[in-house]
DRENLUM-60091 format. One record per residue (C-alpha): residue in three letters; residue number from 1; x, y, z. Coordinates in nm, 3 decimals, padded with zeros to 5 digits. Each point is the difference from the previous one (the first is absolute). Layout:
N
ZALUM kevo gudren    east   north      up
ZALUM  ala    NUM       X       Y       Z
...
//
This chain:
396
ZALUM kevo gudren    east   north      up
ZALUM  met      1  00.525 -03.116 -00.174
ZALUM  his      2 -00.318  00.138 -00.150
ZALUM  phe      3 -00.248 -00.180 -00.225
ZALUM  thr      4 -00.261  00.165 -00.223
ZALUM  ile      5 -00.256 -00.183 -00.212
ZALUM  thr      6 -00.035  00.190 -00.328
ZALUM  his      7 -00.267 -00.210 -00.174
ZALUM  gln      8 -00.201 -00.321  00.032
ZALUM  ser      9 -00.157 -00.212 -00.273
ZALUM  asn     10 -00.176 -00.338  00.025
ZALUM  gly     11  00.168 -00.081  00.331
ZALUM  ala     12  00.346  00.098 -00.122
ZALUM  arg     13  00.159  00.315  00.133
ZALUM  ala     14  00.286  00.229 -00.098
ZALUM  gly     15  00.196  00.206  00.247
ZALUM  ile     16  00.317  00.182  00.099
ZALUM  leu     17  00.214 -00.144  00.279
ZALUM  gln     18  00.241  00.265  00.128
ZALUM  thr     19  00.310 -00.137  00.176
ZALUM  ala     20  00.320  00.151  00.136
ZALUM  his     21  00.178 -00.083 -00.327
ZALUM  gly     22 -00.269  00.098 -00.249
ZALUM  ile     23 -00.343 -00.095 -00.122
ZALUM  ile     24 -00.141 -00.332 -00.115
ZALUM  glu     25 -00.289  00.017 -00.246
ZALUM  thr     26 -00.239 -00.284  00.073
ZALUM  pro     27 -00.096 -00.263 -00.089
ZALUM  ala     28  00.369 -00.093 -00.020
ZALUM  phe     29  00.196 -00.318 -00.062
ZALUM  val     30  00.299 -00.030  00.234
ZALUM  pro     31  00.293 -00.204 -00.143
ZALUM  val     32  00.199 -00.202  00.251
ZALUM  gly     33  00.366  00.085  00.059
ZALUM  thr     34  00.070 -00.269  00.258
ZALUM  arg     35  00.363  00.086  00.068
ZALUM  ala     36 -00.028  00.377 -00.062
ZALUM  ser     37  00.005 -00.050 -00.376
ZALUM  val     38 -00.265 -00.083 -00.257
ZALUM  lys     39  00.195 -00.282 -00.165
ZALUM  ser     40  00.169  00.085 -00.332
ZALUM  leu     41 -00.105  00.369  00.001
ZALUM  ser     42  00.183  00.315  00.105
ZALUM  asn     43 -00.166  00.280  00.191
ZALUM  gln     44  00.016  00.213 -00.314
ZALUM  gln     45 -00.192 -00.266 -00.192
ZALUM  leu     46 -00.260 -00.022  00.277
ZALUM  his     47 -00.047  00.375 -00.027
ZALUM  glu     48 -00.032 -00.022 -00.381
ZALUM  leu     49 -00.265 -00.268  00.040
ZALUM  gly     50 -00.206  00.213  00.235
ZALUM  val     51  00.049 -00.219  00.307
ZALUM  gln     52 -00.133  00.212  00.285
ZALUM  val     53  00.088 -00.228  00.292
ZALUM  phe     54  00.143 -00.345  00.059
ZALUM  phe     55  00.006 -00.254  00.280
ZALUM  val     56  00.314 -00.104  00.195
ZALUM  asn     57  00.022 -00.312  00.218
ZALUM  thr     58  00.094  00.058  00.364
ZALUM  tyr     59  00.103 -00.360  00.070
ZALUM  his     60  00.251 -00.008 -00.284
ZALUM  ile     61  00.144  00.347  00.063
ZALUM  met     62  00.052 -00.067  00.371
ZALUM  gln     63  00.224 -00.293 -00.101
ZALUM  arg     64  00.185  00.159 -00.291
ZALUM  pro     65  00.136  00.264  00.000
ZALUM  gly     66 -00.135  00.040  00.356
ZALUM  val     67 -00.172  00.287  00.178
ZALUM  ala     68  00.331  00.155  00.114
ZALUM  val     69  00.102  00.057 -00.362
ZALUM  ile     70 -00.334  00.159 -00.089
ZALUM  lys     71  00.027  00.233  00.301
ZALUM  arg     72  00.334  00.134 -00.131
ZALUM  phe     73 -00.194  00.130 -00.300
ZALUM  lys     74 -00.287  00.134  00.215
ZALUM  gly     75 -00.241 -00.255 -00.141
ZALUM  leu     76 -00.084 -00.185 -00.321
ZALUM  his     77 -00.055  00.318 -00.201
ZALUM  gly     78  00.360  00.108  00.052
ZALUM  phe     79  00.137 -00.352 -00.037
ZALUM  met     80 -00.180 -00.054 -00.331
ZALUM  his     81  00.018  00.359 -00.123
ZALUM  trp     82 -00.379 -00.014 -00.050
ZALUM  asp     83 -00.188  00.322  00.078
ZALUM  his     84 -00.352 -00.137 -00.045
ZALUM  pro     85 -00.243 -00.189  00.224
ZALUM  leu     86  00.087 -00.343  00.139
ZALUM  met     87 -00.191 -00.269  00.190
ZALUM  thr     88  00.141 -00.267  00.229
ZALUM  asp     89 -00.166 -00.310  00.135
ZALUM  ser     90  00.035 -00.110  00.362
ZALUM  gly     91  00.169 -00.336 -00.050
ZALUM  gly     92 -00.324 -00.173  00.093
ZALUM  tyr     93 -00.047 -00.138 -00.350
ZALUM  gln     94  00.315 -00.210  00.046
ZALUM  ala     95 -00.180 -00.175  00.286
ZALUM  phe     96 -00.210 -00.147 -00.278
ZALUM  ser     97  00.249 -00.035 -00.285
ZALUM  leu     98  00.265 -00.160  00.224
ZALUM  gly     99 -00.252 -00.175  00.225
ZALUM  leu    100 -00.337 -00.141 -00.102
ZALUM  gly    101  00.066  00.092 -00.363
ZALUM  met    102  00.291 -00.245 -00.011
ZALUM  glu    103 -00.182 -00.256  00.211
ZALUM  his    104 -00.317  00.012 -00.218
ZALUM  gly    105  00.173  00.057 -00.335
ZALUM  val    106 -00.178  00.328 -00.073
ZALUM  gly    107  00.113  00.355 -00.072
ZALUM  lys    108 -00.108  00.329 -00.153
ZALUM  met    109  00.135 -00.111 -00.338
ZALUM  ser    110 -00.031 -00.377  00.038
ZALUM  asn    111 -00.327 -00.179  00.071
ZALUM  met    112 -00.137  00.325  00.145
ZALUM  phe    113 -00.356 -00.115 -00.062
ZALUM  pro    114  00.014 -00.376  00.075
ZALUM  gly    115 -00.349 -00.056 -00.137
ZALUM  glu    116  00.122  00.103 -00.347
ZALUM  his    117  00.328 -00.197  00.006
ZALUM  thr    118  00.029 -00.239 -00.296
ZALUM  gly    119  00.375 -00.064 -00.017
ZALUM  pro    120  00.225 -00.248  00.178
ZALUM  ala    121 -00.046 -00.050  00.374
ZALUM  pro    122  00.145  00.298  00.189
ZALUM  arg    123  00.346 -00.050  00.150
ZALUM  lys    124 -00.012 -00.002  00.378
ZALUM  met    125  00.303  00.078  00.217
ZALUM  pro    126  00.084  00.026  00.371
ZALUM  pro    127 -00.085  00.351  00.125
ZALUM  leu    128  00.267  00.258  00.088
ZALUM  ala    129 -00.227  00.213  00.220
ZALUM  lys    130 -00.184 -00.060  00.327
ZALUM  ile    131 -00.262  00.229  00.153
ZALUM  asp    132 -00.109  00.062  00.356
ZALUM  asp    133 -00.176  00.288  00.172
ZALUM  ser    134  00.323  00.196  00.043
ZALUM  gly    135  00.099 -00.001 -00.366
ZALUM  ile    136  00.162 -00.205 -00.276
ZALUM  thr    137  00.323 -00.196  00.022
ZALUM  phe    138  00.171 -00.064 -00.332
ZALUM  lys    139  00.279 -00.230 -00.101
ZALUM  ser    140  00.177  00.225 -00.249
ZALUM  his    141 -00.026 -00.125 -00.357
ZALUM  leu    142  00.351  00.142 -00.052
ZALUM  asp    143  00.213 -00.148  00.277
ZALUM  gly    144 -00.234 -00.187  00.230
ZALUM  lys    145  00.036  00.250  00.284
ZALUM  arg    146 -00.290  00.049  00.238
ZALUM  ile    147 -00.188  00.330 -00.045
ZALUM  thr    148 -00.284  00.120  00.221
ZALUM  leu    149 -00.236  00.274 -00.113
ZALUM  thr    150 -00.258  00.156  00.234
ZALUM  pro    151 -00.257  00.276 -00.065
ZALUM  lys    152  00.217  00.267  00.170
ZALUM  his    153  00.314 -00.123 -00.177
ZALUM  ser    154 -00.176  00.012 -00.337
ZALUM  ile    155 -00.113  00.360  00.060
ZALUM  arg    156  00.348  00.110  00.108
ZALUM  ile    157  00.152 -00.153 -00.313
ZALUM  gln    158 -00.260  00.156 -00.229
ZALUM  glu    159  00.051  00.339  00.165
ZALUM  ala    160  00.373 -00.032 -00.068
ZALUM  leu    161 -00.067 -00.098 -00.362
ZALUM  gly    162 -00.209  00.317 -00.031
ZALUM  ala    163 -00.266 -00.105 -00.252
ZALUM  asp    164 -00.300  00.231 -00.042
ZALUM  ile    165 -00.253 -00.278  00.065
ZALUM  ile    166  00.077 -00.286  00.238
ZALUM  met    167 -00.201 -00.303  00.108
ZALUM  ala    168 -00.100 -00.127  00.342
ZALUM  phe    169  00.143 -00.337  00.102
ZALUM  asp    170 -00.247 -00.278 -00.079
ZALUM  glu    171 -00.032 -00.371 -00.056
ZALUM  cys    172 -00.079 -00.098 -00.357
ZALUM  thr    173 -00.172 -00.340 -00.008
ZALUM  ser    174 -00.016 -00.269 -00.267
ZALUM  pro    175 -00.310 -00.068 -00.215
ZALUM  leu    176  00.021 -00.352  00.144
ZALUM  ser    177 -00.012  00.115  00.364
ZALUM  asp    178 -00.312 -00.109  00.186
ZALUM  tyr    179 -00.244  00.226  00.184
ZALUM  his    180  00.147 -00.056  00.345
ZALUM  tyr    181  00.353  00.090 -00.112
ZALUM  val    182 -00.117  00.308 -00.192
ZALUM  gln    183 -00.202  00.114  00.302
ZALUM  gln    184  00.314 -00.014  00.215
ZALUM  ala    185  00.204  00.181 -00.265
ZALUM  val    186 -00.259  00.277 -00.031
ZALUM  ala    187 -00.003  00.057  00.377
ZALUM  arg    188  00.381  00.008 -00.003
ZALUM  thr    189  00.001  00.248 -00.289
ZALUM  his    190 -00.235  00.231  00.191
ZALUM  arg    191  00.218 -00.007  00.313
ZALUM  trp    192  00.308  00.069 -00.209
ZALUM  ala    193 -00.178  00.288 -00.178
ZALUM  glu    194 -00.062  00.172  00.334
ZALUM  ile    195  00.365 -00.045  00.097
ZALUM  cys    196  00.115  00.138 -00.336
ZALUM  lys    197 -00.217  00.308  00.031
ZALUM  lys    198  00.130  00.077  00.350
ZALUM  ala    199  00.361 -00.059 -00.110
ZALUM  his    200 -00.019  00.212 -00.315
ZALUM  arg    201  00.160  00.344  00.054
ZALUM  lys    202  00.105  00.127 -00.343
ZALUM  lys    203 -00.285  00.227 -00.108
ZALUM  ser    204  00.131  00.051 -00.355
ZALUM  gln    205 -00.089 -00.366 -00.062
ZALUM  ala    206 -00.353 -00.135 -00.039
ZALUM  leu    207 -00.056 -00.327  00.185
ZALUM  phe    208 -00.263 -00.223 -00.161
ZALUM  gly    209 -00.189 -00.263  00.198
ZALUM  ile    210 -00.046 -00.340 -00.165
ZALUM  ile    211 -00.328 -00.193 -00.015
ZALUM  gln    212  00.026 -00.379  00.013
ZALUM  gly    213 -00.252 -00.286  00.023
ZALUM  ser    214  00.059 -00.215 -00.310
ZALUM  asp    215 -00.330 -00.091 -00.172
ZALUM  phe    216 -00.207 -00.016  00.319
ZALUM  arg    217 -00.262  00.273 -00.013
ZALUM  asp    218 -00.043  00.053  00.374
ZALUM  leu    219  00.377  00.021  00.058
ZALUM  arg    220  00.054  00.238 -00.290
ZALUM  gln    221 -00.277  00.231  00.115
ZALUM  glu    222  00.114 -00.015  00.361
ZALUM  ser    223  00.353  00.085 -00.113
ZALUM  ala    224 -00.124  00.289 -00.216
ZALUM  asp    225 -00.193  00.143  00.294
ZALUM  ile    226  00.282 -00.033  00.252
ZALUM  ile    227  00.273  00.134 -00.228
ZALUM  ser    228 -00.229  00.290 -00.098
ZALUM  ser    229 -00.063  00.080  00.365
ZALUM  leu    230  00.375  00.048  00.052
ZALUM  asp    231 -00.020  00.298 -00.238
ZALUM  phe    232  00.309 -00.060 -00.212
ZALUM  pro    233  00.048  00.261 -00.278
ZALUM  gly    234 -00.050 -00.277 -00.256
ZALUM  asn    235 -00.100 -00.366 -00.013
ZALUM  ala    236  00.136 -00.303 -00.184
ZALUM  ile    237 -00.172 -00.329 -00.076
ZALUM  gly    238  00.237 -00.295  00.023
ZALUM  gly    239  00.030 -00.371  00.045
ZALUM  ser    240 -00.160 -00.284 -00.189
ZALUM  met    241 -00.266  00.102 -00.249
ZALUM  gly    242 -00.167 -00.341 -00.008
ZALUM  arg    243  00.022 -00.299 -00.228
ZALUM  lys    244 -00.136  00.168 -00.314
ZALUM  lys    245 -00.004  00.350 -00.141
ZALUM  glu    246 -00.371  00.022  00.067
ZALUM  asp    247  00.087 -00.037  00.369
ZALUM  met    248  00.222  00.306 -00.024
ZALUM  his    249 -00.286  00.199 -00.152
ZALUM  arg    250 -00.226 -00.098  00.288
ZALUM  ile    251  00.265  00.085  00.258
ZALUM  leu    252  00.034  00.352 -00.144
ZALUM  glu    253 -00.378  00.038 -00.001
ZALUM  trp    254 -00.013 -00.104  00.367
ZALUM  val    255  00.283  00.228  00.109
ZALUM  val    256  00.008  00.319 -00.207
ZALUM  pro    257 -00.345  00.136  00.104
ZALUM  arg    258  00.110 -00.023  00.366
ZALUM  leu    259  00.307  00.221 -00.052
ZALUM  asp    260  00.014  00.379  00.030
ZALUM  ala    261 -00.074  00.125 -00.352
ZALUM  glu    262  00.225  00.302  00.050
ZALUM  lys    263  00.313 -00.208  00.059
ZALUM  pro    264  00.216 -00.177 -00.260
ZALUM  arg    265 -00.038 -00.376 -00.045
ZALUM  his    266  00.289 -00.225 -00.102
ZALUM  leu    267 -00.031 -00.361 -00.118
ZALUM  leu    268  00.312 -00.202  00.082
ZALUM  gly    269  00.157 -00.235 -00.255
ZALUM  ile    270 -00.264  00.014 -00.275
ZALUM  gly    271  00.071  00.115 -00.354
ZALUM  tyr    272 -00.115 -00.202 -00.302
ZALUM  val    273 -00.205  00.185 -00.261
ZALUM  asp    274 -00.338 -00.144  00.100
ZALUM  asp    275  00.089  00.035  00.370
ZALUM  val    276  00.084  00.366 -00.048
ZALUM  phe    277 -00.334  00.071 -00.166
ZALUM  ala    278 -00.184 -00.194  00.272
ZALUM  ala    279  00.181  00.192  00.275
ZALUM  val    280 -00.047  00.345 -00.150
ZALUM  gln    281 -00.366 -00.072 -00.073
ZALUM  arg    282 -00.044 -00.076  00.371
ZALUM  gly    283  00.166  00.319  00.121
ZALUM  ile    284  00.368 -00.093  00.046
ZALUM  asp    285  00.246  00.285 -00.052
ZALUM  thr    286  00.343 -00.167 -00.013
ZALUM  phe    287  00.136 -00.355 -00.028
ZALUM  asp    288  00.343 -00.158 -00.030
ZALUM  cys    289  00.111 -00.310 -00.186
ZALUM  val    290  00.317 -00.161 -00.135
ZALUM  ala    291 -00.179 -00.130 -00.311
ZALUM  pro    292  00.133  00.252 -00.259
ZALUM  thr    293  00.364 -00.040  00.103
ZALUM  arg    294  00.008 -00.370  00.089
ZALUM  his    295 -00.191 -00.098 -00.313
ZALUM  ala    296  00.237  00.208 -00.212
ZALUM  arg    297  00.296 -00.202  00.125
ZALUM  ser    298 -00.173 -00.324 -00.101
ZALUM  gly    299 -00.087  00.127 -00.349
ZALUM  leu    300 -00.367  00.084  00.061
ZALUM  leu    301 -00.081  00.333 -00.164
ZALUM  phe    302 -00.330  00.184  00.039
ZALUM  ile    303 -00.212  00.100 -00.299
ZALUM  ser    304 -00.317  00.205 -00.043
ZALUM  pro    305 -00.335 -00.132 -00.129
ZALUM  lys    306  00.072  00.155 -00.341
ZALUM  ala    307  00.315 -00.213 -00.021
ZALUM  gly    308 -00.183 -00.318  00.102
ZALUM  gly    309  00.007  00.028  00.379
ZALUM  arg    310 -00.295 -00.170  00.171
ZALUM  arg    311 -00.094 -00.202  00.307
ZALUM  glu    312  00.108 -00.330 -00.156
ZALUM  asn    313  00.362  00.109 -00.047
ZALUM  lys    314 -00.007  00.235  00.302
ZALUM  trp    315  00.084  00.292 -00.231
ZALUM  arg    316  00.352 -00.124 -00.070
ZALUM  ile    317  00.217 -00.195 -00.243
ZALUM  gln    318  00.286 -00.241  00.072
ZALUM  ile    319  00.280  00.151 -00.206
ZALUM  asp    320  00.217 -00.315 -00.020
ZALUM  asn    321 -00.275 -00.175 -00.198
ZALUM  thr    322  00.138 -00.125 -00.334
ZALUM  lys    323 -00.262  00.196 -00.195
ZALUM  tyr    324  00.167  00.326  00.104
ZALUM  lys    325  00.343 -00.099 -00.136
ZALUM  thr    326 -00.063  00.182 -00.328
ZALUM  asp    327 -00.282  00.233  00.109
ZALUM  thr    328  00.066  00.355 -00.123
ZALUM  leu    329 -00.269  00.160  00.217
ZALUM  pro    330  00.077  00.178  00.326
ZALUM  ile    331 -00.125 -00.155  00.325
ZALUM  asp    332 -00.318  00.206 -00.034
ZALUM  pro    333 -00.051  00.201 -00.322
ZALUM  tyr    334 -00.232  00.235  00.194
ZALUM  cys    335  00.249  00.072  00.277
ZALUM  gly    336  00.201  00.322 -00.011
ZALUM  cys    337  00.286 -00.101  00.230
ZALUM  thr    338  00.363  00.027 -00.114
ZALUM  val    339  00.031 -00.378 -00.023
ZALUM  cys    340 -00.300 -00.040 -00.230
ZALUM  arg    341  00.115  00.292 -00.215
ZALUM  ser    342  00.348 -00.150 -00.043
ZALUM  tyr    343  00.005 -00.381  00.018
ZALUM  ser    344 -00.175 -00.297 -00.156
ZALUM  arg    345 -00.133 -00.310  00.168
ZALUM  ala    346  00.261 -00.195 -00.194
ZALUM  tyr    347  00.284  00.199  00.155
ZALUM  leu    348 -00.143 -00.034  00.351
ZALUM  asn    349 -00.051 -00.373 -00.060
ZALUM  his    350  00.369 -00.021 -00.089
ZALUM  leu    351  00.113  00.201  00.304
ZALUM  phe    352 -00.209 -00.210  00.236
ZALUM  asn    353  00.118 -00.331 -00.141
ZALUM  met    354  00.363  00.115  00.017
ZALUM  lys    355 -00.055  00.125  00.359
ZALUM  glu    356  00.134  00.342 -00.099
ZALUM  leu    357 -00.023  00.248  00.286
ZALUM  ala    358 -00.151  00.264 -00.229
ZALUM  phe    359 -00.315 -00.210 -00.024
ZALUM  tyr    360 -00.086  00.040  00.367
ZALUM  gln    361  00.020  00.377 -00.017
ZALUM  leu    362 -00.200  00.027 -00.323
ZALUM  ala    363 -00.268 -00.246  00.112
ZALUM  thr    364 -00.039  00.162  00.342
ZALUM  tyr    365 -00.016  00.346 -00.154
ZALUM  his    366 -00.284 -00.109 -00.229
ZALUM  asn    367 -00.198 -00.179  00.273
ZALUM  val    368  00.022  00.289  00.244
ZALUM  his    369 -00.097  00.241 -00.281
ZALUM  phe    370 -00.301 -00.223 -00.073
ZALUM  phe    371 -00.132  00.037  00.355
ZALUM  met    372  00.082  00.369  00.031
ZALUM  arg    373 -00.199  00.074 -00.317
ZALUM  leu    374 -00.285 -00.227  00.109
ZALUM  met    375 -00.028  00.196  00.326
ZALUM  glu    376  00.014  00.328 -00.191
ZALUM  gln    377 -00.290 -00.121 -00.216
ZALUM  met    378 -00.192 -00.098  00.312
ZALUM  arg    379  00.047  00.341  00.162
ZALUM  glu    380 -00.109  00.175 -00.320
ZALUM  ser    381 -00.304 -00.228 -00.038
ZALUM  ile    382 -00.112  00.062  00.359
ZALUM  his    383  00.013  00.375 -00.050
ZALUM  ala    384 -00.194 -00.043 -00.325
ZALUM  asp    385 -00.259 -00.232  00.163
ZALUM  ala    386  00.109 -00.269 -00.245
ZALUM  phe    387  00.167 -00.255  00.230
ZALUM  ala    388 -00.264 -00.266 -00.067
ZALUM  lys    389  00.056  00.038 -00.374
ZALUM  leu    390  00.378 -00.032  00.037
ZALUM  arg    391 -00.044 -00.306  00.217
ZALUM  arg    392 -00.224 -00.168 -00.260
ZALUM  ser    393  00.253  00.070 -00.276
ZALUM  trp    394  00.269 -00.185  00.194
ZALUM  leu    395 -00.200 -00.284  00.157
ZALUM  arg    396 -00.237 -00.083 -00.283
//
C-alpha cells in the first residue's frame, strides 16, 4: 500500500491510496457490506455508483459461509467477483455490539451519542460476548455455539479473506463505560496490536492499528502515541466517540495531530453528513458507516440542501410519510442518479408501503449515490481550496 497526499485545505486533505486491487481517492466514504454484499446492490451497480472500496465483517463471514469456503475462491475478491479494494474489520467491534452494546442499550446506529438521546429508553439485553486478556468469547447469534476469537486468530482469518486493508484486533468500549474499564480496554488493545503486528505475514495487505480510549483525553492520546509507535502502515480511530457529537470533534482534535501525517487515517463507524464534514475537516481520509444502506431499508432517503436537506431533518426524508403519496417530484430534484431521473416520490412511497423488493434496491442505490457524490464534491473542493465554502453550504 502507498499513500500520497495531493492537496490540503483548511485542515482537510485529499490523497491517493494505492492498494493491491486499485486506488482509492480520498477522502472516501466506505459503504458496509457486512456479509460480503452491500445489501440490495450488485457489484455492477456499486461500480456504476463509483464505490471505490467497501467494508466486510470478519465475525459474520467466519460463521457463514465460513473461512474454508472463502479459501476455495482464494479470498473474498474471487468469492464475490469484485476486483477492487476491500477492507475487513477484526471482529473486535462485535465485542461491543454483542457485549456492552447490548448490556447498555447503545450501538453505532442506536443511541450512539447517549447525551443526545431523546426517544424511548434504550432496550437492554443480556450480552452475547465476554472479554478477557486472551480474546473474545462469543455466543453465536445464529445457533448459540461458543466462538473464541484471539488477536492471532483474527489476523489469520483476515489474511485468508484477502482484503487490501485489515484491522488489528481491538476492544471497542461503550460510551457508558467508566474510566477504569476503558483504561483496561486500552491496555488490552495495545497488547493485542503488538500480537497482531507480529502475526501478520501477508505483505499485500495493509494492517491498520486502532486507537481507543473513549472520550478520556489522556487515554486517547496515550493510545495514539502507542499505536503510532508500532509503525502500522495506516491508523484507525475506533470505539466510543463520547456522549455528544461535540465529544467526537474533541476526540479527533486530540488524536489526529499525534498521528503520522504521511499515513492514511480511517474513522470507524461514522458516516452522517455532519459527521463526515467534521471528520474530513479534521484530517480523516476514509470512514465507514451502515447509514446509507440501513436507512434506505427503513425508508429514510438522503437529500441535498437545495432539496431541503438540513441539520434538523438530518438531510433526509421519510418516504412513507402520507404527504409523499401523490408527490410527483423525485427524491431529490437536484440529484442525477438513475432513481431520481426515473421515479417519483409517490411511486417510491407506494413501493415502500407495499414492501415491494424493488424499493430496497432503488432506495439503497440513491442513498449510496448521495454519499459518493458528496465525497466527490469534497475532493474537488479541497483541490480548489474551497472546502470551507462547501461545508458552509451544507451545514448552514
